[in-house]
C-alpha positions, 0 to 999 in steps of 0.5 A: 386826614388827607396827605399833603403834597410836597408843595404844601409841606414846603410852603406850609398851609398858609402859603408862606415858605417853611423855615427850611426853604427860607434857609436854602434861599438865603444860602443858595450856593451852599445848598448847591455845593452840598447837593453836589458833594452828596452826589459826588460821594454817592457816585464815588461809593457806588463806583468803588463798590462796583454797584454801578457800571463805569458809564453810569459813574462817569455820568454821575461825575459829569452831573456833579461837574455841571452842578458845581460849574454852574455859578463860575460859568455864569460869572465867566459868560457875564464877563464875556458879554461885557467884553472882559475875560473874568478868571477870578473865581 
């Protein structure tokens, strides 16, 4: 039996999305927050145990900030385009 690629495993043999993919699509913000939280935990654990250099840990924290700041930044920029400063998150 040939090994299927990740796209086929996610979409299924008939091309329809898997239950997991439908769940993630329904709760996109939760998926982003979960991924960022796991990356934050991993970065913190590796930095606390001196498994990675300080510069790499800071890079990990920057990535977490970018992932978590994506939705608020888009909201802010959308408000600025309409001529309003939206600081309501």
